PDB file of N, CA, C and O in Angstrom:
ATOM      1  N   UNK A   1       0.780  -1.145   0.007  1.00  0.00           N
ATOM      2  CA  UNK A   1      -0.053   0.098  -0.070  1.00  0.00           C
ATOM      3  C   UNK A   1       0.866   1.311   0.023  1.00  0.00           C
ATOM      4  O   UNK A   1       1.874   1.321   0.730  1.00  0.00           O
ATOM      5  N   UNK A   2       0.487   2.269  -0.685  1.00  0.00           N
ATOM      6  CA  UNK A   2       1.400   3.558  -0.888  1.00  0.00           C
ATOM      7  C   UNK A   2       0.229   4.613  -0.714  1.00  0.00           C
ATOM      8  O   UNK A   2      -0.941   4.426  -1.049  1.00  0.00           O
ATOM      9  N   UNK A   3       0.728   5.703  -0.157  1.00  0.00           N
ATOM     10  CA  UNK A   3      -0.059   6.949  -0.127  1.00  0.00           C
ATOM     11  C   UNK A   3       0.403   7.941  -1.220  1.00  0.00           C
ATOM     12  O   UNK A   3       1.563   8.248  -1.494  1.00  0.00           O
ATOM     13  N   UNK A   4      -0.596   8.323  -1.714  1.00  0.00           N
ATOM     14  CA  UNK A   4      -0.013   9.516  -2.825  1.00  0.00           C
ATOM     15  C   UNK A   4      -0.003  10.782  -2.524  1.00  0.00           C
ATOM     16  O   UNK A   4      -1.075  11.362  -2.351  1.00  0.00           O
ATOM     17  N   UNK A   5       1.177  11.430  -2.409  1.00  0.00           N
ATOM     18  CA  UNK A   5       1.374  12.661  -2.074  1.00  0.00           C
ATOM     19  C   UNK A   5       1.478  13.625  -3.296  1.00  0.00           C
ATOM     20  O   UNK A   5       2.471  13.552  -4.019  1.00  0.00           O
ATOM     21  N   UNK A   6       0.426  14.580  -3.565  1.00  0.00           N
ATOM     22  CA  UNK A   6       0.689  15.248  -4.786  1.00  0.00           C
ATOM     23  C   UNK A   6       1.267  16.583  -4.281  1.00  0.00           C
ATOM     24  O   UNK A   6       0.842  17.014  -3.209  1.00  0.00           O
ATOM     25  N   UNK A   7       2.120  17.216  -4.903  1.00  0.00           N
ATOM     26  CA  UNK A   7       2.849  18.470  -4.763  1.00  0.00           C
ATOM     27  C   UNK A   7       2.402  19.313  -5.904  1.00  0.00           C
ATOM     28  O   UNK A   7       2.570  18.909  -7.054  1.00  0.00           O
ATOM     29  N   UNK A   8       1.826  20.494  -5.648  1.00  0.00           N
ATOM     30  CA  UNK A   8       1.483  21.472  -6.653  1.00  0.00           C
ATOM     31  C   UNK A   8       2.574  22.621  -6.266  1.00  0.00           C
ATOM     32  O   UNK A   8       2.801  23.044  -5.132  1.00  0.00           O
ATOM     33  N   UNK A   9       3.117  22.973  -7.334  1.00  0.00           N
ATOM     34  CA  UNK A   9       3.977  24.212  -7.140  1.00  0.00           C
ATOM     35  C   UNK A   9       3.802  25.273  -8.285  1.00  0.00           C
ATOM     36  O   UNK A   9       4.015  24.874  -9.430  1.00  0.00           O
ATOM     37  N   UNK A  10       3.451  26.529  -8.104  1.00  0.00           N
ATOM     38  CA  UNK A  10       3.225  27.532  -8.981  1.00  0.00           C
ATOM     39  C   UNK A  10       4.613  27.836  -9.588  1.00  0.00           C
ATOM     40  O   UNK A  10       5.603  28.077  -8.898  1.00  0.00           O
ATOM     41  N   UNK A  11       4.604  27.809 -10.721  1.00  0.00           N
ATOM     42  CA  UNK A  11       6.074  28.159 -11.551  1.00  0.00           C
ATOM     43  C   UNK A  11       5.553  29.261 -12.510  1.00  0.00           C
ATOM     44  O   UNK A  11       4.833  28.988 -13.470  1.00  0.00           O
ATOM     45  N   UNK A  12       5.921  30.426 -12.225  1.00  0.00           N
ATOM     46  CA  UNK A  12       5.599  31.452 -13.153  1.00  0.00           C
ATOM     47  C   UNK A  12       6.246  31.658 -14.377  1.00  0.00           C
ATOM     48  O   UNK A  12       7.474  31.634 -14.459  1.00  0.00           O
ATOM     49  N   UNK A  13       5.369  31.897 -15.516  1.00  0.00           N
ATOM     50  CA  UNK A  13       5.926  31.947 -16.858  1.00  0.00           C
ATOM     51  C   UNK A  13       6.824  33.211 -16.964  1.00  0.00           C
ATOM     52  O   UNK A  13       6.405  34.322 -16.637  1.00  0.00           O
ATOM     53  N   UNK A  14       8.078  32.989 -17.435  1.00  0.00           N
ATOM     54  CA  UNK A  14       8.957  34.071 -17.785  1.00  0.00           C
ATOM     55  C   UNK A  14       9.169  34.265 -19.295  1.00  0.00           C
ATOM     56  O   UNK A  14      10.199  33.943 -19.886  1.00  0.00           O
ATOM     57  N   UNK A  15       8.081  34.827 -19.858  1.00  0.00           N
ATOM     58  CA  UNK A  15       8.186  34.947 -21.246  1.00  0.00           C
ATOM     59  C   UNK A  15       9.249  35.981 -21.644  1.00  0.00           C
ATOM     60  O   UNK A  15       9.796  36.793 -20.899  1.00  0.00           O
ATOM     61  N   UNK A  16       9.444  35.791 -23.010  1.00  0.00           N
ATOM     62  CA  UNK A  16      10.442  36.833 -23.820  1.00  0.00           C
ATOM     63  C   UNK A  16      11.944  36.693 -23.152  1.00  0.00           C
ATOM     64  O   UNK A  16      12.186  36.355 -21.994  1.00  0.00           O
ATOM     65  N   UNK A  17      12.854  37.026 -24.144  1.00  0.00           N
ATOM     66  CA  UNK A  17      14.031  37.437 -23.751  1.00  0.00           C
ATOM     67  C   UNK A  17      14.440  38.516 -24.610  1.00  0.00           C
ATOM     68  O   UNK A  17      13.758  38.856 -25.576  1.00  0.00           O
ATOM     69  N   UNK A  18      15.630  39.122 -24.267  1.00  0.00           N
ATOM     70  CA  UNK A  18      15.908  40.495 -25.046  1.00  0.00           C
ATOM     71  C   UNK A  18      16.286  40.261 -26.470  1.00  0.00           C
ATOM     72  O   UNK A  18      16.192  41.233 -27.219  1.00  0.00           O
ATOM     73  N   UNK A  19      16.701  39.117 -26.967  1.00  0.00           N
ATOM     74  CA  UNK A  19      17.069  38.825 -28.277  1.00  0.00           C
ATOM     75  C   UNK A  19      15.713  38.342 -29.188  1.00  0.00           C
ATOM     76  O   UNK A  19      15.758  38.190 -30.409  1.00  0.00           O
ATOM     77  N   UNK A  20      14.596  38.147 -28.419  1.00  0.00           N
ATOM     78  CA  UNK A  20      13.333  37.898 -29.281  1.00  0.00           C
ATOM     79  C   UNK A  20      12.157  38.558 -28.493  1.00  0.00           C
ATOM     80  O   UNK A  20      11.095  38.010 -28.198  1.00  0.00           O
ATOM     81  N   UNK A  21      12.526  39.779 -28.220  1.00  0.00           N
ATOM     82  CA  UNK A  21      11.403  40.735 -27.519  1.00  0.00           C
ATOM     83  C   UNK A  21      10.253  41.013 -28.373  1.00  0.00           C
ATOM     84  O   UNK A  21       9.241  41.411 -27.796  1.00  0.00           O
ATOM     85  N   UNK A  22      10.219  40.875 -29.672  1.00  0.00           N
ATOM     86  CA  UNK A  22       9.523  41.277 -30.622  1.00  0.00           C
ATOM     87  C   UNK A  22       8.599  40.097 -31.204  1.00  0.00           C
ATOM     88  O   UNK A  22       7.664  40.340 -31.967  1.00  0.00           O
ATOM     89  N   UNK A  23       8.927  38.829 -30.792  1.00  0.00           N
ATOM     90  CA  UNK A  23       8.383  37.628 -31.282  1.00  0.00           C
ATOM     91  C   UNK A  23       7.244  37.329 -30.343  1.00  0.00           C
ATOM     92  O   UNK A  23       7.333  37.644 -29.156  1.00  0.00           O
ATOM     93  N   UNK A  24       6.170  36.728 -30.833  1.00  0.00           N
ATOM     94  CA  UNK A  24       5.000  36.326 -30.022  1.00  0.00           C
ATOM     95  C   UNK A  24       5.401  34.869 -29.523  1.00  0.00           C
ATOM     96  O   UNK A  24       5.905  34.095 -30.337  1.00  0.00           O
ATOM     97  N   UNK A  25       5.217  34.523 -28.370  1.00  0.00           N
ATOM     98  CA  UNK A  25       5.462  33.309 -27.859  1.00  0.00           C
ATOM     99  C   UNK A  25       4.367  32.790 -27.078  1.00  0.00           C
ATOM    100  O   UNK A  25       3.775  33.484 -26.252  1.00  0.00           O
ATOM    101  N   UNK A  26       4.050  31.447 -27.348  1.00  0.00           N
ATOM    102  CA  UNK A  26       2.837  30.884 -26.392  1.00  0.00           C
ATOM    103  C   UNK A  26       3.480  30.373 -25.104  1.00  0.00           C
ATOM    104  O   UNK A  26       4.616  29.905 -25.019  1.00  0.00           O
ATOM    105  N   UNK A  27       2.663  30.516 -24.185  1.00  0.00           N
ATOM    106  CA  UNK A  27       3.060  29.891 -22.988  1.00  0.00           C
ATOM    107  C   UNK A  27       3.403  28.421 -22.883  1.00  0.00           C
ATOM    108  O   UNK A  27       2.704  27.645 -23.536  1.00  0.00           O
ATOM    109  N   UNK A  28       4.321  27.971 -22.196  1.00  0.00           N
ATOM    110  CA  UNK A  28       4.629  26.622 -22.249  1.00  0.00           C
ATOM    111  C   UNK A  28       4.159  26.049 -20.887  1.00  0.00           C
ATOM    112  O   UNK A  28       3.975  26.704 -19.861  1.00  0.00           O
ATOM    113  N   UNK A  29       4.001  24.740 -21.052  1.00  0.00           N
ATOM    114  CA  UNK A  29       3.382  23.981 -19.737  1.00  0.00           C
ATOM    115  C   UNK A  29       4.623  23.468 -18.940  1.00  0.00           C
ATOM    116  O   UNK A  29       5.492  22.843 -19.547  1.00  0.00           O
ATOM    117  N   UNK A  30       4.726  23.687 -17.731  1.00  0.00           N
ATOM    118  CA  UNK A  30       5.912  23.013 -16.901  1.00  0.00           C
ATOM    119  C   UNK A  30       5.056  21.930 -16.153  1.00  0.00           C
ATOM    120  O   UNK A  30       3.868  21.962 -15.833  1.00  0.00           O
ATOM    121  N   UNK A  31       5.955  21.019 -15.979  1.00  0.00           N
ATOM    122  CA  UNK A  31       5.440  19.691 -15.217  1.00  0.00           C
ATOM    123  C   UNK A  31       6.333  19.429 -14.003  1.00  0.00           C
ATOM    124  O   UNK A  31       7.508  19.749 -14.185  1.00  0.00           O
ATOM    125  N   UNK A  32       6.063  18.966 -12.917  1.00  0.00           N
ATOM    126  CA  UNK A  32       6.888  18.716 -11.869  1.00  0.00           C
ATOM    127  C   UNK A  32       6.634  17.271 -11.516  1.00  0.00           C
ATOM    128  O   UNK A  32       5.465  16.903 -11.627  1.00  0.00           O
ATOM    129  N   UNK A  33       7.575  16.344 -11.088  1.00  0.00           N
ATOM    130  CA  UNK A  33       7.364  15.089 -10.705  1.00  0.00           C
ATOM    131  C   UNK A  33       6.677  14.887  -9.467  1.00  0.00           C
ATOM    132  O   UNK A  33       6.753  15.673  -8.523  1.00  0.00           O
ATOM    133  N   UNK A  34       5.975  13.781  -9.473  1.00  0.00           N
ATOM    134  CA  UNK A  34       5.017  13.328  -8.180  1.00  0.00           C
ATOM    135  C   UNK A  34       5.577  12.151  -7.684  1.00  0.00           C
ATOM    136  O   UNK A  34       5.962  11.277  -8.460  1.00  0.00           O
ATOM    137  N   UNK A  35       5.664  12.033  -6.471  1.00  0.00           N
ATOM    138  CA  UNK A  35       6.217  10.697  -5.935  1.00  0.00           C
ATOM    139  C   UNK A  35       5.309  10.107  -5.124  1.00  0.00           C
ATOM    140  O   UNK A  35       4.478  10.795  -4.531  1.00  0.00           O
ATOM    141  N   UNK A  36       5.354   8.780  -5.001  1.00  0.00           N
ATOM    142  CA  UNK A  36       4.395   7.978  -4.182  1.00  0.00           C
ATOM    143  C   UNK A  36       5.220   7.488  -2.901  1.00  0.00           C
ATOM    144  O   UNK A  36       6.164   6.707  -3.021  1.00  0.00           O
ATOM    145  N   UNK A  37       4.839   7.953  -1.772  1.00  0.00           N
ATOM    146  CA  UNK A  37       5.486   7.823  -0.601  1.00  0.00           C
ATOM    147  C   UNK A  37       5.050   6.562   0.100  1.00  0.00           C
ATOM    148  O   UNK A  37       3.946   6.526   0.643  1.00  0.00           O
ATOM    149  N   UNK A  38       5.957   5.409   0.116  1.00  0.00           N
ATOM    150  CA  UNK A  38       5.437   4.256   0.866  1.00  0.00           C
ATOM    151  C   UNK A  38       4.862   4.499   2.148  1.00  0.00           C
ATOM    152  O   UNK A  38       4.980   5.597   2.693  1.00  0.00           O
ATOM    153  N   UNK A  39       4.197   3.471   2.706  1.00  0.00           N
ATOM    154  CA  UNK A  39       3.762   3.555   4.101  1.00  0.00           C
ATOM    155  C   UNK A  39       4.827   3.030   5.043  1.00  0.00           C
ATOM    156  O   UNK A  39       5.708   2.272   4.636  1.00  0.00           O
ATOM    157  N   UNK A  40       4.752   3.400   6.197  1.00  0.00           N
ATOM    158  CA  UNK A  40       5.633   3.351   7.291  1.00  0.00           C
ATOM    159  C   UNK A  40       5.655   1.681   7.484  1.00  0.00           C
ATOM    160  O   UNK A  40       4.654   0.983   7.319  1.00  0.00           O
ATOM    161  N   UNK A  41       6.935   1.185   7.853  1.00  0.00           N
ATOM    162  CA  UNK A  41       6.912  -0.230   8.281  1.00  0.00           C
ATOM    163  C   UNK A  41       6.146  -0.433   9.612  1.00  0.00           C
ATOM    164  O   UNK A  41       5.754  -1.556   9.926  1.00  0.00           O
ATOM    165  N   UNK A  42       5.969   0.461  10.258  1.00  0.00           N
ATOM    166  CA  UNK A  42       4.994   0.382  11.663  1.00  0.00           C
ATOM    167  C   UNK A  42       3.593   0.268  11.269  1.00  0.00           C
ATOM    168  O   UNK A  42       2.836  -0.110  12.164  1.00  0.00           O
ATOM    169  N   UNK A  43       3.102   0.501  10.170  1.00  0.00           N
ATOM    170  CA  UNK A  43       1.673   0.717   9.636  1.00  0.00           C
ATOM    171  C   UNK A  43       1.237  -0.773   9.886  1.00  0.00           C
ATOM    172  O   UNK A  43       1.838  -1.723   9.384  1.00  0.00           O
ATOM    173  N   UNK A  44       0.169  -0.892  10.686  1.00  0.00           N
ATOM    174  CA  UNK A  44      -0.338  -2.336  10.853  1.00  0.00           C
ATOM    175  C   UNK A  44      -1.273  -2.659   9.732  1.00  0.00           C
ATOM    176  O   UNK A  44      -2.368  -2.119   9.575  1.00  0.00           O
ATOM    177  N   UNK A  45      -0.749  -3.594   8.954  1.00  0.00           N
ATOM    178  CA  UNK A  45      -1.310  -4.007   7.697  1.00  0.00           C
ATOM    179  C   UNK A  45      -2.575  -4.917   8.009  1.00  0.00           C
ATOM    180  O   UNK A  45      -3.628  -4.758   7.392  1.00  0.00           O
ATOM    181  N   UNK A  46      -2.431  -5.804   8.921  1.00  0.00           N
ATOM    182  CA  UNK A  46      -3.315  -6.715   9.488  1.00  0.00           C
ATOM    183  C   UNK A  46      -3.294  -6.682  10.996  1.00  0.00           C
ATOM    184  O   UNK A  46      -2.639  -7.428  11.724  1.00  0.00           O
ATOM    185  N   UNK A  47      -4.184  -5.616  11.391  1.00  0.00           N
ATOM    186  CA  UNK A  47      -4.097  -5.333  12.924  1.00  0.00           C
ATOM    187  C   UNK A  47      -4.675  -6.696  13.662  1.00  0.00           C
ATOM    188  O   UNK A  47      -5.527  -7.471  13.226  1.00  0.00           O
ATOM    189  N   UNK A  48      -4.001  -6.748  14.828  1.00  0.00           N
ATOM    190  CA  UNK A  48      -4.278  -8.084  15.562  1.00  0.00           C
ATOM    191  C   UNK A  48      -4.954  -7.643  16.949  1.00  0.00           C
ATOM    192  O   UNK A  48      -5.882  -8.273  17.455  1.00  0.00           O
ATOM    193  N   UNK A  49      -4.452  -6.626  17.439  1.00  0.00           N
ATOM    194  CA  UNK A  49      -4.912  -6.082  18.861  1.00  0.00           C
ATOM    195  C   UNK A  49      -5.630  -4.837  18.629  1.00  0.00           C
ATOM    196  O   UNK A  49      -5.630  -4.203  17.574  1.00  0.00           O
ATOM    197  N   UNK A  50      -6.313  -4.508  19.833  1.00  0.00           N
ATOM    198  CA  UNK A  50      -7.046  -3.170  19.807  1.00  0.00           C
ATOM    199  C   UNK A  50      -6.151  -2.108  19.624  1.00  0.00           C
ATOM    200  O   UNK A  50      -6.554  -1.169  18.937  1.00  0.00           O
ATOM    201  N   UNK A  51      -4.906  -2.053  20.142  1.00  0.00           N
ATOM    202  CA  UNK A  51      -3.961  -0.971  19.755  1.00  0.00           C
ATOM    203  C   UNK A  51      -3.600  -0.928  18.327  1.00  0.00           C
ATOM    204  O   UNK A  51      -3.385   0.180  17.835  1.00  0.00           O
ATOM    205  N   UNK A  52      -3.512  -1.917  17.642  1.00  0.00           N
ATOM    206  CA  UNK A  52      -3.272  -1.982  16.167  1.00  0.00           C
ATOM    207  C   UNK A  52      -4.391  -1.237  15.481  1.00  0.00           C
ATOM    208  O   UNK A  52      -4.205  -0.241  14.782  1.00  0.00           O
ATOM    209  N   UNK A  53      -5.570  -1.787  15.729  1.00  0.00           N
ATOM    210  CA  UNK A  53      -6.826  -1.217  15.174  1.00  0.00           C
ATOM    211  C   UNK A  53      -6.902   0.313  15.310  1.00  0.00           C
ATOM    212  O   UNK A  53      -7.220   1.056  14.381  1.00  0.00           O
ATOM    213  N   UNK A  54      -6.520   0.795  16.783  1.00  0.00           N
ATOM    214  CA  UNK A  54      -6.648   2.267  16.869  1.00  0.00           C
ATOM    215  C   UNK A  54      -5.595   2.979  16.074  1.00  0.00           C
ATOM    216  O   UNK A  54      -5.914   4.065  15.590  1.00  0.00           O
ATOM    217  N   UNK A  55      -4.411   2.529  15.877  1.00  0.00           N
ATOM    218  CA  UNK A  55      -3.351   3.073  15.278  1.00  0.00           C
ATOM    219  C   UNK A  55      -3.455   3.117  13.704  1.00  0.00           C
ATOM    220  O   UNK A  55      -3.034   4.064  13.040  1.00  0.00           O
ATOM    221  N   UNK A  56      -4.038   2.037  13.195  1.00  0.00           N
ATOM    222  CA  UNK A  56      -4.474   1.801  11.798  1.00  0.00           C
ATOM    223  C   UNK A  56      -5.586   2.855  11.426  1.00  0.00           C
ATOM    224  O   UNK A  56      -5.417   3.554  10.427  1.00  0.00           O
ATOM    225  N   UNK A  57      -6.562   2.971  12.094  1.00  0.00           N
ATOM    226  CA  UNK A  57      -7.577   3.835  11.873  1.00  0.00           C
ATOM    227  C   UNK A  57      -7.241   5.346  12.000  1.00  0.00           C
ATOM    228  O   UNK A  57      -7.785   6.207  11.310  1.00  0.00           O
ATOM    229  N   UNK A  58      -6.288   5.595  12.954  1.00  0.00           N
ATOM    230  CA  UNK A  58      -5.740   7.014  13.209  1.00  0.00           C
ATOM    231  C   UNK A  58      -4.906   7.315  11.978  1.00  0.00           C
ATOM    232  O   UNK A  58      -5.116   8.405  11.446  1.00  0.00           O
ATOM    233  N   UNK A  59      -3.941   6.473  11.414  1.00  0.00           N
ATOM    234  CA  UNK A  59      -3.167   6.681  10.333  1.00  0.00           C
ATOM    235  C   UNK A  59      -4.086   6.815   9.087  1.00  0.00           C
ATOM    236  O   UNK A  59      -3.873   7.733   8.294  1.00  0.00           O
ATOM    237  N   UNK A  60      -5.064   5.966   8.892  1.00  0.00           N
ATOM    238  CA  UNK A  60      -5.961   5.872   7.675  1.00  0.00           C
ATOM    239  C   UNK A  60      -6.543   7.408   7.652  1.00  0.00           C
ATOM    240  O   UNK A  60      -6.620   8.023   6.589  1.00  0.00           O
ATOM    241  N   UNK A  61      -6.919   7.940   8.817  1.00  0.00           N
ATOM    242  CA  UNK A  61      -7.583   9.302   8.940  1.00  0.00           C
ATOM    243  C   UNK A  61      -6.619  10.433   8.859  1.00  0.00           C
ATOM    244  O   UNK A  61      -6.970  11.605   8.723  1.00  0.00           O
ATOM    245  N   UNK A  62      -5.439  10.041   8.945  1.00  0.00           N
ATOM    246  CA  UNK A  62      -4.323  11.082   8.867  1.00  0.00           C
ATOM    247  C   UNK A  62      -4.308  11.992  10.177  1.00  0.00           C
ATOM    248  O   UNK A  62      -4.103  13.204  10.115  1.00  0.00           O
ATOM    249  N   UNK A  63      -4.530  11.344  11.300  1.00  0.00           N
ATOM    250  CA  UNK A  63      -4.688  11.924  12.554  1.00  0.00           C
ATOM    251  C   UNK A  63      -3.397  11.735  13.483  1.00  0.00           C
ATOM    252  O   UNK A  63      -2.769  10.677  13.517  1.00  0.00           O
ATOM    253  N   UNK A  64      -3.101  12.752  14.156  1.00  0.00           N
ATOM    254  CA  UNK A  64      -1.899  12.684  15.078  1.00  0.00           C
ATOM    255  C   UNK A  64      -2.613  12.154  16.403  1.00  0.00           C
ATOM    256  O   UNK A  64      -3.818  12.294  16.610  1.00  0.00           O
ATOM    257  N   UNK A  65      -1.718  11.527  17.279  1.00  0.00           N
ATOM    258  CA  UNK A  65      -2.145  11.274  18.575  1.00  0.00           C
ATOM    259  C   UNK A  65      -2.875  12.198  19.216  1.00  0.00           C
ATOM    260  O   UNK A  65      -3.919  11.925  19.808  1.00  0.00           O
ATOM    261  N   UNK A  66      -2.339  13.431  19.133  1.00  0.00           N
ATOM    262  CA  UNK A  66      -2.825  14.579  19.886  1.00  0.00           C
ATOM    263  C   UNK A  66      -4.264  14.957  19.545  1.00  0.00           C
ATOM    264  O   UNK A  66      -5.047  15.388  20.392  1.00  0.00           O
ATOM    265  N   UNK A  67      -4.588  14.763  18.189  1.00  0.00           N
ATOM    266  CA  UNK A  67      -5.863  14.896  17.909  1.00  0.00           C
ATOM    267  C   UNK A  67      -6.957  13.765  18.341  1.00  0.00           C
ATOM    268  O   UNK A  67      -8.121  14.114  18.536  1.00  0.00           O
ATOM    269  N   UNK A  68      -6.613  12.580  18.468  1.00  0.00           N
ATOM    270  CA  UNK A  68      -7.303  11.569  18.860  1.00  0.00           C
ATOM    271  C   UNK A  68      -7.473  11.796  20.515  1.00  0.00           C
ATOM    272  O   UNK A  68      -8.583  11.685  21.035  1.00  0.00           O
ATOM    273  N   UNK A  69      -6.446  12.076  21.184  1.00  0.00           N
ATOM    274  CA  UNK A  69      -6.543  12.478  22.466  1.00  0.00           C
ATOM    275  C   UNK A  69      -7.519  13.778  22.854  1.00  0.00           C
ATOM    276  O   UNK A  69      -8.194  13.809  23.882  1.00  0.00           O
ATOM    277  N   UNK A  70      -7.489  14.592  22.094  1.00  0.00           N
ATOM    278  CA  UNK A  70      -8.190  15.859  22.270  1.00  0.00           C
ATOM    279  C   UNK A  70      -9.734  15.486  22.166  1.00  0.00           C
ATOM    280  O   UNK A  70     -10.573  15.880  22.976  1.00  0.00           O
ATOM    281  N   UNK A  71     -10.031  14.590  20.949  1.00  0.00           N
ATOM    282  CA  UNK A  71     -11.535  14.257  20.770  1.00  0.00           C
ATOM    283  C   UNK A  71     -11.899  13.299  21.826  1.00  0.00           C
ATOM    284  O   UNK A  71     -13.102  13.215  22.073  1.00  0.00           O
ATOM    285  N   UNK A  72     -11.168  12.637  22.428  1.00  0.00           N
ATOM    286  CA  UNK A  72     -11.606  11.563  23.546  1.00  0.00           C
ATOM    287  C   UNK A  72     -11.418  12.081  24.865  1.00  0.00           C
ATOM    288  O   UNK A  72     -11.694  11.362  25.825  1.00  0.00           O
ATOM    289  N   UNK A  73     -10.980  13.251  25.033  1.00  0.00           N
ATOM    290  CA  UNK A  73     -10.643  14.079  26.337  1.00  0.00           C
ATOM    291  C   UNK A  73      -9.662  13.358  27.328  1.00  0.00           C
ATOM    292  O   UNK A  73      -9.837  13.404  28.545  1.00  0.00           O
ATOM    293  N   UNK A  74      -8.654  12.710  26.758  1.00  0.00           N
ATOM    294  CA  UNK A  74      -7.705  11.962  27.253  1.00  0.00           C
ATOM    295  C   UNK A  74      -6.199  12.437  26.947  1.00  0.00           C
ATOM    296  O   UNK A  74      -6.051  13.169  25.967  1.00  0.00           O
ATOM    297  N   UNK A  75      -5.218  12.128  27.606  1.00  0.00           N
ATOM    298  CA  UNK A  75      -3.773  12.567  27.271  1.00  0.00           C
ATOM    299  C   UNK A  75      -3.332  11.910  26.159  1.00  0.00           C
ATOM    300  O   UNK A  75      -3.853  10.867  25.767  1.00  0.00           O
ATOM    301  N   UNK A  76      -2.280  12.518  25.547  1.00  0.00           N
ATOM    302  CA  UNK A  76      -1.624  11.841  24.413  1.00  0.00           C
ATOM    303  C   UNK A  76      -0.926  10.528  24.792  1.00  0.00           C
ATOM    304  O   UNK A  76      -0.734   9.544  24.078  1.00  0.00           O
ATOM    305  N   UNK A  77      -0.566  10.746  26.165  1.00  0.00           N
ATOM    306  CA  UNK A  77       0.345   9.395  26.696  1.00  0.00           C
ATOM    307  C   UNK A  77      -0.659   8.377  26.710  1.00  0.00           C
ATOM    308  O   UNK A  77      -0.259   7.274  26.337  1.00  0.00           O
ATOM    309  N   UNK A  78      -2.006   8.472  27.085  1.00  0.00           N
ATOM    310  CA  UNK A  78      -2.946   7.496  26.964  1.00  0.00           C
ATOM    311  C   UNK A  78      -3.148   6.692  25.820  1.00  0.00           C
ATOM    312  O   UNK A  78      -3.273   5.468  25.770  1.00  0.00           O
ATOM    313  N   UNK A  79      -3.171   7.701  24.709  1.00  0.00           N
ATOM    314  CA  UNK A  79      -3.178   7.115  23.188  1.00  0.00           C
ATOM    315  C   UNK A  79      -1.895   6.303  22.885  1.00  0.00           C
ATOM    316  O   UNK A  79      -1.892   5.328  22.133  1.00  0.00           O
ATOM    317  N   UNK A  80      -0.978   6.704  23.426  1.00  0.00           N
ATOM    318  CA  UNK A  80       0.374   6.073  23.076  1.00  0.00           C
ATOM    319  C   UNK A  80       0.366   4.713  23.782  1.00  0.00           C
ATOM    320  O   UNK A  80       0.837   3.699  23.267  1.00  0.00           O
ATOM    321  N   UNK A  81      -0.227   4.760  25.059  1.00  0.00           N
ATOM    322  CA  UNK A  81      -0.290   3.351  25.888  1.00  0.00           C
ATOM    323  C   UNK A  81      -1.091   2.262  25.216  1.00  0.00           C
ATOM    324  O   UNK A  81      -0.739   1.085  25.139  1.00  0.00           O
ATOM    325  N   UNK A  82      -2.221   2.790  24.732  1.00  0.00           N
ATOM    326  CA  UNK A  82      -3.075   1.897  23.958  1.00  0.00           C
ATOM    327  C   UNK A  82      -2.580   1.507  22.745  1.00  0.00           C
ATOM    328  O   UNK A  82      -2.786   0.332  22.440  1.00  0.00           O
ATOM    329  N   UNK A  83      -1.998   2.174  22.000  1.00  0.00           N
ATOM    330  CA  UNK A  83      -1.236   1.693  20.691  1.00  0.00           C
ATOM    331  C   UNK A  83      -0.116   1.015  20.869  1.00  0.00           C
ATOM    332  O   UNK A  83       0.236   0.326  19.911  1.00  0.00           O
ATOM    333  N   UNK A  84       0.708   1.006  22.045  1.00  0.00           N
ATOM    334  CA  UNK A  84       1.992   0.202  22.308  1.00  0.00           C
ATOM    335  C   UNK A  84       1.535  -0.913  23.309  1.00  0.00           C
ATOM    336  O   UNK A  84       2.406  -1.545  23.907  1.00  0.00           O
ATOM    337  N   UNK A  85       0.379  -1.150  23.491  1.00  0.00           N
ATOM    338  CA  UNK A  85      -0.018  -2.416  24.234  1.00  0.00           C
ATOM    339  C   UNK A  85       0.355  -2.218  25.679  1.00  0.00           C
ATOM    340  O   UNK A  85       0.476  -3.251  26.337  1.00  0.00           O
ATOM    341  N   UNK A  86       0.548  -1.125  26.254  1.00  0.00           N
ATOM    342  CA  UNK A  86       0.910  -0.844  27.760  1.00  0.00           C
ATOM    343  C   UNK A  86      -0.449  -0.822  28.503  1.00  0.00           C
ATOM    344  O   UNK A  86      -0.399  -1.161  29.685  1.00  0.00           O
ATOM    345  N   UNK A  87      -1.502  -0.521  28.059  1.00  0.00           N
ATOM    346  CA  UNK A  87      -2.809  -0.556  28.692  1.00  0.00           C
ATOM    347  C   UNK A  87      -3.954  -0.577  27.730  1.00  0.00           C
ATOM    348  O   UNK A  87      -3.732  -0.143  26.599  1.00  0.00           O
ATOM    349  N   UNK A  88      -5.197  -1.040  28.033  1.00  0.00           N
ATOM    350  CA  UNK A  88      -6.309  -1.066  27.298  1.00  0.00           C
ATOM    351  C   UNK A  88      -7.312  -0.026  27.588  1.00  0.00           C
ATOM    352  O   UNK A  88      -7.505   0.348  28.745  1.00  0.00           O
ATOM    353  N   UNK A  89      -7.952   0.452  26.593  1.00  0.00           N
ATOM    354  CA  UNK A  89      -8.990   1.401  26.834  1.00  0.00           C
ATOM    355  C   UNK A  89     -10.081   1.197  27.842  1.00  0.00           C
ATOM    356  O   UNK A  89     -10.482   0.034  27.872  1.00  0.00           O
ATOM    357  N   UNK A  90     -10.676   2.036  28.689  1.00  0.00           N
ATOM    358  CA  UNK A  90     -11.783   1.718  29.574  1.00  0.00           C
ATOM    359  C   UNK A  90     -12.930   1.390  28.415  1.00  0.00           C
ATOM    360  O   UNK A  90     -12.769   1.659  27.224  1.00  0.00           O
ATOM    361  N   UNK A  91     -13.944   0.852  28.891  1.00  0.00           N
ATOM    362  CA  UNK A  91     -15.058   0.537  28.129  1.00  0.00           C
ATOM    363  C   UNK A  91     -15.748   1.615  27.533  1.00  0.00           C
ATOM    364  O   UNK A  91     -16.247   1.476  26.417  1.00  0.00           O
ATOM    365  N   UNK A  92     -15.846   2.900  28.293  1.00  0.00           N
ATOM    366  CA  UNK A  92     -16.525   3.816  27.944  1.00  0.00           C
ATOM    367  C   UNK A  92     -15.912   4.646  26.484  1.00  0.00           C
ATOM    368  O   UNK A  92     -16.545   5.443  25.792  1.00  0.00           O
ATOM    369  N   UNK A  93     -14.590   4.209  26.297  1.00  0.00           N
ATOM    370  CA  UNK A  93     -13.814   4.901  25.119  1.00  0.00           C
ATOM    371  C   UNK A  93     -14.087   4.027  24.093  1.00  0.00           C
ATOM    372  O   UNK A  93     -13.724   4.427  22.987  1.00  0.00           O
ATOM    373  N   UNK A  94     -14.755   2.679  24.145  1.00  0.00           N
ATOM    374  CA  UNK A  94     -15.025   2.008  22.775  1.00  0.00           C
ATOM    375  C   UNK A  94     -16.010   2.757  21.867  1.00  0.00           C
ATOM    376  O   UNK A  94     -16.291   2.306  20.756  1.00  0.00           O
TER     377      UNK A  94
END
């Protein structure tokens, strides 16, 4: 699995030069290469534990641990503990 990161960069047209200033020129198209960034080796492809499921869903939604912690009113360390199998979430967070 790969994530596609498209990068758009505005490149202004610098038409004309002093040797050809009286010539009419058409604007040219400029292209920039796009790269596909591979997923991190830590990405849980087949989640086995609850922590793996939390991490996979968070990465799929492109959220940081701080974003999830804020939405659940817990600390970032709590989310880290859940994802790293140090503790399980209380039933009210399911």
